[in-house]
C-alpha positions as CSV (number, residue, x, y, z in Angstrom):
1,M,24.1,-7.3,-26.2
2,F,22.1,-4.2,-25.1
3,R,19.7,-4.8,-28.0
4,S,17.2,-7.5,-28.5
5,Q,17.3,-9.7,-31.6
6,R,16.4,-7.7,-34.7
7,M,12.9,-8.7,-36.0
8,L,11.3,-8.3,-39.4
9,V,7.6,-8.2,-40.3
10,F,6.8,-10.7,-43.0
11,R,3.9,-11.3,-45.3
12,A,3.6,-14.4,-47.4
13,V,1.0,-15.5,-50.0
14,V,0.5,-19.1,-51.0
15,P,-2.3,-21.0,-52.8
16,Q,-5.0,-22.2,-50.4
17,R,-4.6,-25.8,-51.6
18,L,-1.0,-25.7,-50.3
19,Q,-1.8,-24.1,-46.9
20,E,-1.5,-27.3,-44.9
21,E,1.9,-28.2,-46.3
22,V,3.3,-24.7,-45.8
23,V,1.9,-24.3,-42.2
24,S,3.2,-27.8,-41.4
25,G,6.7,-26.9,-42.7
26,L,6.7,-23.6,-40.7
27,H,5.5,-25.5,-37.6
28,E,8.4,-27.9,-37.8
29,V,11.2,-25.4,-38.2
30,G,9.7,-23.0,-35.6
31,I,11.1,-19.7,-36.8
32,V,8.1,-17.5,-37.1
33,E,5.4,-16.0,-34.8
34,F,2.1,-15.4,-36.6
35,R,-0.1,-12.4,-36.0
36,R,-3.6,-11.5,-37.2
37,T,-3.3,-10.0,-40.7
38,K,-4.0,-6.3,-40.9
39,L,-5.3,-6.4,-44.4
40,E,-9.1,-6.5,-44.9
41,L,-9.4,-10.1,-46.1
42,G,-11.7,-13.0,-45.5
43,R,-11.4,-14.9,-42.2
44,R,-11.8,-18.6,-41.4
45,E,-13.5,-19.5,-38.1
46,V,-12.7,-23.0,-36.8
47,Q,-14.7,-24.9,-34.2
48,L,-12.0,-26.0,-31.8
49,Q,-14.2,-26.9,-28.8
50,P,-14.8,-30.6,-30.0
51,L,-11.0,-31.0,-30.5
52,L,-10.1,-29.5,-27.2
53,S,-12.7,-31.6,-25.4
54,L,-11.3,-34.8,-27.0
55,L,-7.8,-33.7,-26.1
56,S,-8.9,-33.1,-22.5
57,R,-10.5,-36.6,-22.3
58,G,-7.4,-38.2,-23.7
59,N,-5.1,-36.4,-21.2
60,Q,-7.4,-37.5,-18.3
61,V,-7.1,-41.1,-19.4
62,L,-3.3,-40.8,-19.7
63,G,-3.2,-39.2,-16.2
64,A,-5.1,-42.1,-14.8
65,L,-3.0,-44.8,-16.5
66,N,0.1,-44.4,-14.3
67,P,1.7,-47.8,-15.0
68,P,4.7,-47.4,-17.4
69,R,3.8,-47.8,-21.1
70,K,6.1,-48.6,-23.9
71,R,6.7,-45.7,-26.3
72,T,5.2,-46.1,-29.7
73,T,5.4,-44.2,-32.9
74,L,2.7,-43.8,-35.5
75,K,3.3,-45.2,-39.0
76,G,3.2,-42.1,-41.2
77,E,1.3,-39.0,-40.1
78,P,-2.4,-39.6,-40.0
79,S,-4.7,-36.9,-41.2
80,L,-6.8,-34.9,-38.8
81,Q,-9.9,-37.0,-39.5
82,E,-7.9,-40.3,-39.1
83,C,-6.4,-39.0,-35.9
84,L,-9.9,-38.1,-34.5
85,S,-11.3,-41.5,-35.6
86,R,-8.6,-43.5,-33.9
87,L,-8.7,-41.4,-30.7
88,E,-12.5,-41.9,-30.5
89,K,-12.2,-45.6,-31.0
90,I,-9.5,-46.0,-28.3
91,L,-11.4,-43.8,-25.8
92,S,-14.7,-45.6,-26.4
93,Q,-12.9,-48.8,-25.4
94,V,-10.9,-47.5,-22.5
95,E,-13.0,-44.8,-20.8
96,P,-16.0,-47.1,-19.6
97,A,-13.6,-49.7,-18.2
98,L,-11.3,-47.1,-16.7
99,A,-14.3,-45.3,-15.0
100,A,-15.3,-48.6,-13.4
101,L,-11.8,-49.4,-12.3
102,L,-11.2,-45.9,-10.8
103,S,-14.5,-46.1,-9.0
104,K,-13.4,-49.4,-7.5
105,R,-10.1,-47.9,-6.6
106,D,-11.8,-45.1,-4.7
107,E,-14.0,-47.6,-2.9
108,L,-10.9,-49.6,-1.8
109,R,-9.2,-46.5,-0.6
110,R,-12.3,-45.5,1.4
111,R,-12.5,-49.0,2.9
112,R,-8.8,-49.0,3.8
113,E,-9.2,-45.6,5.5
114,E,-12.2,-46.9,7.5
115,V,-10.4,-50.0,8.6
116,L,-7.3,-48.1,9.7
117,K,-9.4,-45.8,11.7
118,A,-11.2,-48.7,13.3
119,E,-7.8,-50.3,14.2
120,E,-6.6,-47.1,15.8
121,L,-9.8,-46.8,17.7
122,A,-9.6,-50.3,19.0
123,K,-6.0,-49.7,20.2
124,E,-7.1,-46.6,22.1
125,L,-10.0,-48.5,23.7
126,F,-7.7,-51.3,24.8
127,S,-5.3,-48.7,26.3
128,L,-8.3,-47.5,28.4
129,G,-9.0,-51.0,29.5
130,V,-12.3,-51.1,27.5
131,K,-13.1,-54.1,25.3
132,P,-14.1,-52.7,21.9
133,E,-17.3,-54.9,21.7
134,H,-18.6,-53.2,24.8
135,V,-18.9,-49.7,23.3
136,F,-22.1,-50.8,21.5
137,G,-24.0,-51.0,24.8
138,S,-26.7,-53.4,25.7
139,E,-30.5,-53.5,26.4
140,R,-30.1,-51.6,29.7
141,V,-26.9,-49.7,29.1
142,S,-26.2,-46.9,26.6
143,V,-22.5,-46.1,25.7
144,F,-21.3,-42.8,24.2
145,L,-18.0,-42.7,22.4
146,G,-16.4,-39.4,21.4
147,R,-13.7,-36.8,21.6
148,L,-13.5,-33.6,23.6
149,E,-10.9,-30.8,24.1
150,Q,-8.8,-31.5,27.2
151,E,-9.7,-28.1,28.8
152,K,-13.4,-29.0,28.6
153,V,-13.1,-32.4,30.4
154,K,-13.6,-31.0,33.9
155,S,-16.6,-29.0,32.9
156,F,-18.0,-32.1,31.2
157,L,-17.6,-34.2,34.3
158,A,-19.1,-31.5,36.4
159,A,-22.1,-31.3,34.1
160,L,-22.5,-35.1,34.1
161,Q,-22.4,-35.2,37.9
162,A,-25.0,-32.5,38.2
163,E,-27.4,-34.2,35.7
164,L,-26.7,-37.8,36.8
165,P,-25.1,-37.8,40.2
166,N,-23.2,-41.1,40.6
167,R,-25.2,-42.7,37.8
168,F,-22.7,-42.9,35.0
169,W,-19.3,-44.4,34.2
170,F,-16.6,-42.3,32.5
171,K,-13.1,-43.1,31.2
172,C,-10.9,-40.7,29.2
173,S,-7.5,-40.9,27.5
174,A,-4.7,-38.3,27.5
175,G,-3.9,-35.8,24.8
176,A,-5.1,-32.5,23.4
177,K,-8.4,-34.0,22.2
178,P,-8.7,-37.2,24.2
179,L,-11.0,-40.2,23.5
180,F,-13.7,-40.8,26.2
181,V,-16.1,-43.6,26.9
182,L,-19.3,-42.7,28.8
183,A,-21.8,-45.3,30.0
184,C,-25.2,-44.8,31.7
185,L,-28.5,-46.5,32.0
186,R,-30.6,-46.4,28.9
187,E,-33.4,-44.6,30.5
188,D,-31.0,-41.7,31.4
189,S,-29.3,-41.4,28.0
190,H,-31.8,-38.7,26.7
191,R,-30.7,-36.4,29.5
192,L,-27.1,-36.4,28.2
193,S,-27.8,-35.0,24.7
194,P,-28.0,-31.3,25.8
195,I,-24.7,-31.6,27.6
196,L,-23.0,-33.3,24.6
197,Y,-24.3,-30.5,22.3
198,R,-23.4,-27.6,24.7
199,L,-19.8,-28.7,25.1
200,G,-19.2,-29.5,21.4
201,V,-18.5,-33.2,21.9
202,E,-17.4,-35.0,18.7
203,Q,-19.4,-38.2,18.9
204,I,-18.0,-41.3,17.3
205,E,-20.1,-44.1,15.8
206,P,-18.2,-47.3,16.5
207,P,-17.6,-49.3,13.3
208,A,-19.2,-52.7,13.0
209,I,-15.8,-54.5,12.8
210,L,-15.3,-53.7,16.6
211,R,-18.1,-56.2,17.4
212,S,-15.6,-59.0,16.7
213,G,-14.1,-60.5,19.8
214,K,-10.6,-59.9,18.3
215,P,-10.9,-56.6,16.4
216,L,-7.2,-56.1,15.8
217,E,-6.9,-59.5,14.1
218,E,-10.0,-58.8,12.1
219,T,-8.7,-55.5,10.9
220,Q,-5.5,-57.1,9.8
221,R,-7.4,-59.7,7.8
222,E,-9.6,-57.0,6.2
223,L,-6.5,-55.0,5.2
224,G,-5.0,-58.1,3.6
225,R,-8.2,-58.6,1.6
226,I,-8.1,-55.0,0.5
227,S,-4.4,-55.3,-0.5
228,G,-5.3,-58.3,-2.6
229,E,-8.1,-56.5,-4.4
230,E,-5.8,-53.5,-5.0
231,E,-3.2,-55.7,-6.6
232,R,-5.8,-57.2,-8.9
233,L,-6.9,-53.7,-9.7
234,R,-3.4,-52.6,-10.5
235,R,-3.0,-55.6,-13.0
236,E,-6.3,-54.6,-14.7
237,L,-5.0,-51.0,-15.1
238,V,-1.8,-52.3,-16.6
239,S,-3.8,-54.5,-19.1
240,L,-6.0,-51.5,-19.9
241,S,-3.0,-49.3,-20.5
242,E,-1.8,-51.7,-23.2
243,L,-5.0,-51.0,-25.2
244,A,-4.1,-47.3,-25.1
245,E,-0.5,-47.5,-26.1
246,D,-1.2,-45.4,-29.3
247,L,-2.9,-42.7,-27.2
248,P,0.2,-40.6,-26.3
249,P,1.4,-40.1,-30.0
250,L,-2.2,-39.5,-31.2
251,L,-2.8,-36.9,-28.5
252,E,0.5,-35.2,-29.3
253,L,-0.5,-35.1,-33.0
254,L,-3.9,-33.8,-32.2
255,G,-2.2,-31.0,-30.1
256,I,-0.2,-30.1,-33.2
257,Y,-3.3,-30.0,-35.4
258,V,-5.1,-27.8,-32.8
259,E,-2.1,-25.3,-32.8
260,R,-2.2,-25.2,-36.6
261,L,-6.0,-24.6,-36.7
262,E,-5.7,-21.8,-34.1
263,A,-3.0,-20.2,-36.3
264,S,-5.3,-20.5,-39.4
265,Q,-7.7,-18.1,-37.7
266,L,-5.1,-15.4,-37.9
267,F,-4.6,-15.7,-41.7
268,G,-6.4,-13.7,-44.4
269,Y,-8.2,-15.5,-47.3
270,T,-9.1,-14.8,-50.8
271,E,-10.9,-17.1,-53.2
272,A,-7.7,-19.0,-54.1
273,T,-4.9,-17.8,-51.8
274,V,-4.0,-17.4,-48.2
275,L,-2.0,-14.6,-46.6
276,F,0.3,-15.2,-43.6
277,E,1.7,-12.4,-41.5
278,G,3.9,-12.3,-38.5
279,W,7.4,-11.9,-37.1
280,V,10.7,-13.5,-38.0
281,Q,14.2,-12.9,-36.7
282,K,16.2,-10.9,-39.3
283,E,19.0,-13.6,-39.4
284,Q,16.4,-16.3,-40.2
285,A,14.6,-14.5,-43.0
286,S,16.5,-16.4,-45.7
287,E,15.6,-19.7,-43.9
288,L,11.9,-18.6,-44.0
289,R,12.2,-18.1,-47.8
290,E,13.7,-21.5,-48.2
291,V,11.0,-23.2,-46.2
292,L,8.2,-21.4,-48.1
293,E,9.7,-22.2,-51.5
294,K,10.2,-25.9,-50.6
295,Q,6.7,-26.4,-49.2
296,S,4.9,-24.5,-51.9
297,G,7.1,-25.6,-54.8
298,G,8.1,-22.0,-55.5
299,R,4.4,-20.9,-55.8
300,M,4.6,-18.2,-53.1
301,I,5.2,-14.4,-52.6
302,L,7.2,-13.3,-49.6
303,K,7.8,-9.7,-48.4
304,T,9.8,-8.7,-45.4
305,M,9.8,-5.3,-43.8
306,E,11.6,-3.5,-40.9
307,V,9.6,-2.9,-37.8
308,S,7.9,0.5,-38.1
309,R,7.4,3.0,-35.2
310,E,3.7,2.1,-35.2
311,E,4.5,-1.6,-34.7
312,V,7.2,-1.2,-32.0
313,E,4.8,-1.8,-29.0
314,E,3.5,-5.1,-30.4
315,A,6.9,-6.3,-31.8
316,P,8.1,-9.4,-29.8
317,V,11.4,-9.4,-27.9
318,L,14.1,-12.1,-27.9
319,L,17.1,-11.3,-25.8
320,R,20.5,-12.5,-27.0
321,N,23.4,-12.4,-24.5
322,P,26.6,-14.4,-23.8
323,K,26.2,-17.4,-21.6
324,V,27.3,-15.7,-18.3
325,V,25.1,-12.6,-19.0
326,E,22.2,-14.8,-20.1
327,N,21.7,-16.1,-16.6
328,F,20.8,-12.6,-15.4
329,E,18.0,-12.3,-17.9
330,L,16.0,-13.9,-15.1
331,L,16.1,-10.6,-13.2
332,T,15.2,-8.6,-16.3
333,E,12.2,-10.9,-16.9
334,I,11.1,-10.4,-13.2
335,Y,10.8,-6.7,-13.8
336,G,9.6,-7.0,-17.4
337,L,11.2,-7.5,-20.7
338,P,12.4,-4.4,-22.5
339,R,10.3,-3.0,-25.4
340,Y,11.6,-3.8,-28.9
341,D,13.0,-0.2,-29.2
342,E,14.6,-0.2,-25.8
343,L,18.0,-1.0,-24.3
344,D,18.5,-4.4,-22.7
345,P,19.9,-3.8,-19.2
346,T,21.0,-7.4,-18.6
347,P,24.7,-6.9,-19.5
348,L,24.9,-4.1,-16.9
349,L,23.0,-6.3,-14.4
350,A,25.5,-9.1,-14.9
351,F,28.2,-6.8,-13.6
352,T,26.6,-4.6,-11.0
353,F,24.3,-7.1,-9.4
354,P,27.1,-9.5,-8.3
355,L,29.2,-6.5,-7.2
356,F,26.5,-5.0,-5.0
357,F,25.5,-8.4,-3.7
358,A,29.1,-9.1,-2.7
359,L,29.3,-5.9,-0.8
360,C,26.1,-6.7,1.0
361,L,27.2,-10.2,1.9
362,G,30.6,-8.8,2.9
363,D,32.5,-12.0,3.8
364,A,34.6,-14.3,1.6
365,G,33.8,-17.4,3.8
366,Y,30.1,-16.9,3.3
367,G,30.7,-16.4,-0.5
368,L,32.6,-19.7,-0.5
369,I,29.8,-21.6,1.2
370,L,27.2,-20.1,-1.1
371,G,29.3,-21.0,-4.2
372,L,29.6,-24.6,-3.0
373,L,25.9,-24.8,-2.4
374,A,25.2,-23.4,-5.8
375,Y,27.6,-25.7,-7.6
376,F,26.8,-28.8,-5.5
377,P,23.1,-28.4,-4.4
378,L,22.0,-31.0,-1.9
379,G,18.6,-32.4,-1.0
380,F,15.7,-30.0,-1.4
381,L,18.1,-27.4,-2.7
382,K,18.4,-29.3,-6.0
383,E,14.8,-28.2,-6.9
384,T,15.1,-24.8,-5.2
385,I,18.4,-23.8,-6.7
386,S,18.4,-24.8,-10.4
387,G,18.7,-23.5,-13.9
388,R,19.5,-19.8,-14.5
389,F,19.0,-19.0,-10.8
390,R,21.7,-21.5,-9.8
391,R,24.2,-20.2,-12.3
392,M,23.5,-16.6,-11.4
393,L,23.9,-17.4,-7.7
394,F,27.2,-19.0,-8.4
395,V,28.5,-15.9,-10.2
396,C,27.3,-13.7,-7.2
397,A,29.1,-16.1,-4.8
398,A,32.3,-16.0,-6.9
399,A,32.2,-12.2,-6.8
400,S,31.7,-12.3,-3.0
401,I,35.1,-14.0,-2.4
402,P,37.5,-11.3,-3.5
403,V,35.1,-8.5,-2.4
404,G,34.7,-10.1,1.0
405,L,38.4,-10.5,1.5
406,L,38.8,-6.8,1.0
407,V,35.9,-5.5,3.1
408,G,34.8,-8.2,5.5
409,G,37.5,-10.9,5.8
410,F,37.0,-14.6,6.1
411,F,34.4,-15.8,8.6
412,G,34.8,-12.5,10.5
413,F,38.6,-12.6,10.5
414,G,40.9,-9.9,9.0
415,P,39.8,-7.9,5.9
416,L,42.6,-7.0,3.6
417,W,41.6,-3.4,2.7
418,V,39.4,-1.9,5.5
419,N,37.7,-3.2,8.6
420,P,34.2,-1.8,8.4
421,I,33.8,-2.1,12.2
422,Q,36.8,0.0,13.0
423,R,36.8,2.3,9.9
424,P,33.3,2.5,8.3
425,V,33.9,5.8,6.5
426,P,35.8,4.4,3.5
427,L,33.1,1.8,3.0
428,I,30.3,4.4,3.0
429,K,32.3,6.5,0.6
430,L,32.5,3.5,-1.7
431,A,28.8,2.9,-1.4
432,I,28.0,6.6,-2.2
433,F,30.4,6.7,-5.1
434,L,28.9,3.5,-6.6
435,G,25.5,5.0,-6.1
436,V,26.4,8.2,-8.0
437,L,28.0,6.2,-10.8
438,H,25.0,3.9,-11.1
439,V,22.6,6.8,-11.3
440,L,24.7,8.6,-13.9
441,V,24.9,5.5,-16.0
442,G,21.1,5.3,-15.8
443,F,20.8,8.9,-17.2
444,L,23.3,8.0,-19.9
445,L,21.2,5.1,-21.0
446,S,18.2,7.3,-21.0
447,S,19.9,9.6,-23.4
448,V,21.1,6.8,-25.6
449,K,17.6,5.3,-25.7
450,G,16.1,8.7,-26.8
451,F,18.6,9.3,-29.6
452,W,18.3,5.7,-30.7
453,R,14.5,6.1,-31.0
454,G,15.1,9.3,-33.0
455,N,13.5,11.3,-30.2
456,W,16.1,14.2,-29.8
457,K,14.1,15.8,-26.9
458,E,14.2,12.6,-24.8
459,G,17.9,12.0,-25.7
460,L,18.9,15.6,-24.9
461,D,16.9,15.5,-21.6
462,G,18.8,12.4,-20.5
463,L,22.1,14.0,-21.4
464,A,21.2,17.2,-19.6
465,K,20.3,15.2,-16.4
466,L,23.6,13.3,-16.7
467,V,25.6,16.5,-16.9
468,G,23.5,18.2,-14.2
469,A,23.7,15.3,-11.8
470,A,27.5,15.0,-12.3
471,G,27.9,18.6,-11.4
472,F,25.5,18.5,-8.5
473,F,27.2,15.6,-6.8
474,G,30.6,17.2,-7.5
475,L,29.3,20.2,-5.6
476,C,28.0,18.0,-2.8
477,F,31.3,16.3,-2.4
478,S,33.0,19.7,-2.3
479,L,30.7,20.8,0.5
480,V,32.0,17.9,2.6
481,G,35.6,18.0,1.2
482,I,35.7,14.3,0.5
483,G,39.1,12.8,-0.2
484,L,39.8,9.7,-2.3
485,Y,43.0,8.7,-0.5
486,E,41.5,5.4,0.7
487,F,41.1,4.3,-3.0
488,G,44.7,5.0,-3.9
489,I,43.8,8.4,-5.6
490,D,45.7,11.5,-4.4
491,Y,42.8,13.9,-4.7
492,R,40.4,15.8,-2.3
493,F,37.4,17.7,-3.5
494,P,37.9,21.4,-2.8
495,K,36.2,22.4,0.5
496,V,33.6,25.1,0.1
497,D,30.6,26.2,2.1
498,L,27.0,26.0,0.9
499,F,26.8,29.6,-0.3
500,E,30.0,29.2,-2.4
501,A,29.0,25.9,-3.9
502,F,25.6,26.8,-5.4
503,I,25.6,30.6,-5.9
504,P,26.8,31.2,-9.5
505,S,28.4,34.6,-8.8
506,T,30.8,33.4,-6.1
507,T,34.2,31.8,-6.4
508,G,34.4,28.0,-6.0
509,P,34.4,24.8,-8.1
510,F,33.7,26.4,-11.4
511,L,33.5,23.1,-13.4
512,F,31.0,21.5,-11.2
513,R,28.8,24.6,-11.1
514,L,29.0,24.8,-14.9
515,L,27.9,21.2,-15.3
516,F,25.1,21.5,-12.8
517,Y,23.6,24.8,-14.0
518,S,24.0,24.0,-17.7
519,G,22.3,20.6,-17.3
520,L,19.6,22.0,-15.1
521,L,18.8,24.9,-17.5
522,V,18.6,22.6,-20.5
523,S,16.4,20.2,-18.6
524,I,14.1,23.1,-17.5
525,F,13.9,24.4,-21.1
526,L,13.0,20.9,-22.5
527,S,10.3,20.3,-19.9
528,A,8.7,23.6,-20.7
529,L,9.0,22.9,-24.4
530,Q,7.2,19.6,-24.1
531,K,4.3,20.9,-22.0
532,R,1.3,23.1,-22.8
533,G,-0.6,25.6,-20.8
534,V,-0.1,25.3,-17.0
535,G,2.4,22.5,-17.8
536,R,4.9,25.1,-19.0
537,I,5.1,26.2,-15.3
538,S,4.6,23.0,-13.5
539,G,7.0,21.1,-15.7
540,P,10.1,23.2,-14.9
541,L,9.1,23.2,-11.2
542,N,9.0,19.4,-11.2
543,T,12.4,19.3,-12.8
544,V,13.9,21.4,-10.1
545,Y,12.1,19.4,-7.4
546,G,13.5,16.2,-9.0
547,I,16.9,17.1,-7.7
548,T,15.7,15.9,-4.2
549,G,15.1,12.6,-5.9
550,W,18.7,12.4,-6.9
551,I,19.8,12.8,-3.3
552,S,17.4,10.2,-2.0
553,D,18.4,7.7,-4.7
554,V,22.1,8.0,-4.0
555,A,21.5,7.9,-0.2
556,S,19.7,4.6,-0.7
557,Y,23.0,3.0,-1.8
558,S,24.2,3.5,1.8
559,R,22.5,0.2,2.4
560,L,25.5,-1.5,0.8
561,M,27.6,-0.3,3.7
562,A,24.9,-1.0,6.3
563,L,24.4,-4.6,5.3
564,C,28.2,-5.2,5.0
565,L,28.7,-3.7,8.4
566,A,25.9,-5.8,10.0
567,T,27.3,-9.0,8.6
568,S,30.8,-8.1,9.8
569,I,29.6,-7.2,13.3
570,I,27.6,-10.4,13.7
571,G,30.6,-12.5,12.4
572,F,33.0,-10.7,14.7
573,T,30.6,-11.1,17.7
574,I,30.3,-14.9,17.0
575,N,34.1,-15.3,17.0
576,Y,34.5,-13.0,20.1
577,L,31.9,-14.9,22.1
578,L,33.3,-18.3,21.2
579,G,36.8,-17.1,21.9
580,M,35.6,-15.9,25.4
581,V,34.2,-19.4,26.1
582,Y,37.4,-21.0,24.9
583,G,39.5,-18.7,27.1
584,S,37.4,-19.1,30.2
585,V,38.1,-22.9,30.4
586,V,40.5,-23.8,33.2
587,G,42.0,-27.1,34.1
588,G,44.1,-27.9,31.0
589,P,43.4,-30.2,28.1
590,V,41.3,-32.6,30.1
591,Y,38.5,-30.0,30.3
592,L,39.2,-28.3,26.9
593,L,39.1,-31.3,24.6
594,P,35.4,-32.2,25.2
595,L,34.5,-28.6,24.6
596,L,36.2,-28.3,21.2
597,P,33.5,-30.2,19.2
598,L,30.8,-28.0,20.8
599,L,32.7,-24.9,19.9
600,A,33.2,-26.1,16.4
601,L,29.5,-26.9,16.0
602,G,28.6,-23.5,17.4
603,F,31.0,-21.8,15.0
604,V,29.4,-23.7,12.0
605,L,25.8,-23.2,13.0
606,L,26.1,-19.5,14.0
607,H,28.1,-18.5,10.9
608,A,25.7,-20.5,8.7
609,A,22.8,-18.5,10.1
610,N,24.6,-15.3,9.6
611,A,25.4,-16.3,6.0
612,L,21.8,-17.1,5.3
613,L,20.6,-13.8,6.7
614,G,23.3,-12.0,4.7
615,T,22.3,-13.8,1.5
616,L,18.6,-13.1,1.8
617,G,19.2,-9.4,2.7
618,G,21.8,-8.9,0.1
619,F,19.6,-10.4,-2.7
620,V,16.5,-8.4,-1.8
621,H,18.3,-5.0,-1.3
622,T,20.5,-5.4,-4.4
623,L,17.3,-6.2,-6.4
624,R,15.7,-3.1,-4.9
625,L,18.6,-0.8,-5.9
626,H,18.3,-2.0,-9.5
627,F,14.6,-2.0,-9.8
628,V,13.9,1.3,-8.0
629,E,16.9,3.5,-8.1
630,F,18.5,2.4,-11.4
631,F,15.7,1.3,-13.7
632,S,13.6,4.4,-12.9
633,K,16.1,6.5,-14.8
634,F,15.8,4.9,-18.2
635,Y,13.9,1.6,-18.3
636,E,10.2,1.1,-19.2
637,G,9.8,-2.6,-19.7
638,G,6.5,-4.1,-20.9
639,G,8.0,-6.1,-23.8
640,R,6.5,-9.3,-25.0
641,K,8.6,-12.4,-25.4
642,F,9.0,-13.9,-28.9
643,Q,6.9,-17.1,-29.1
644,P,7.7,-19.0,-32.3
645,F,5.1,-21.2,-33.9
646,K,6.8,-24.5,-33.2
647,A,5.7,-28.1,-32.8
């Protein structure tokens, strides 16, 4: 914990004639990540485009052949040329036939869509009292079929009446964009075109199938013919898929060859040898040696080295945490993986994130509901709540039950420690104390990171800010005279005024002033030491001004109290209003019994909505406190995940 998996840089030299065997062995065990060799050696460029094109063609064929195919395995492992030859042979047989079948399938889909539209149109015409065969007009009569927005129908009729007074027939259905039938003499039809264009009429060309005297029966017969053709097409696709049963393993093998060829472009070459270079986990270095010796028959040279300072930024990161903590790596990855020489904040997140979330949610009943949904996700939640997120949510829900019983109660009833509605002060004290502690831990981790990197200035600066912030907030608490009695601690910060607290020559809380001024002076000295020119003045000024940032950061943690209070007030209000309805019923059990199911339904729905709002708000604000207030003190991020060369 707190450190990513230790990595080693390795360099290995093997004869070129054994390159394929060695790379194949490393690919199978998947314990190394190759990088481009830094030594000035020969390179090998590989034309991958033909292979990638063939891979793409094969995957398109597989995507089109949806019917189930029996799984097959290849006898032995064909060479690259054999694999390419067999793939080309299969694709040359399958692709032309598949293209024809897919074209036919698209045509059938188009025909089905047209027939369904014709059927729907015929039904609408029948509902208007119009026979579908009449919409084609006659020698003397023109018929227009179309759709128009409902709000334009009156304007349309007025325009028609003005242009052809009492010389047209019009029928219109209901709806937002109704179907209309308009008939007029053929010699008058040209006078309607400007009106249709001006009002944006969507004209409909009646399909030929409506000419039948019984269009609904004809559409059903046509749909039956299409279904028969689709079934024959499906059987042809199944038969075609049997010709391509070797395609999946061949494509998988080709993908492996492509990965190996891509890796070969990173290697360095001499006349007779090849040099591999990359990263391996320190605990797997011995396994790497065993694989190289086995695949090369002992004809190899391997050298492993610790990661140098120059290579820290490019070194890959692999987090290693216990199972419960591992789930919270999701949050670390959202922000950005730590650099190789940086602390992993996930173990702290695994403790503080559930705690802060529980305070925001503020109700044990809501935590119980959330835990049940995380443990037994239903319906669409199975896809939404899954994997690490599901397990992390369950931990947060479990933390919400005891915390909720203390500060929010159970569905708005009776907290055990303090009622935030009646006594919010203890809760805001708790939020501020947690904020101070969280910020101080951030400064501590900044100091640890600096000393860990061998950068004494960075480590000393983090330590100075830790000491200075501890003293500063001690003085702030003394200004208010905060007591800790609500937490079972018999202590009150000594009450002083502003002048006594921050002026060094006055009497007052000596220890807090000593911590504050010693930390501030050391931090000012270090900022001046690390700058040049004007920076020796601006650096110390920025350090002093940064104290205001401490105040705003800690004040931001008051949102823990605000969200808890909001959830509690809404929960209390729900119970109060339902209780008023229950108490207002008169007339005895005869009138009360029918009302109980409604009250129970209202209780469930309203508290479920409150729980949903509390969950969303709690997650977002807890995430913000960690990403903005906490991580800004020590965390850089920007690490790159370890991606082993693995088949």
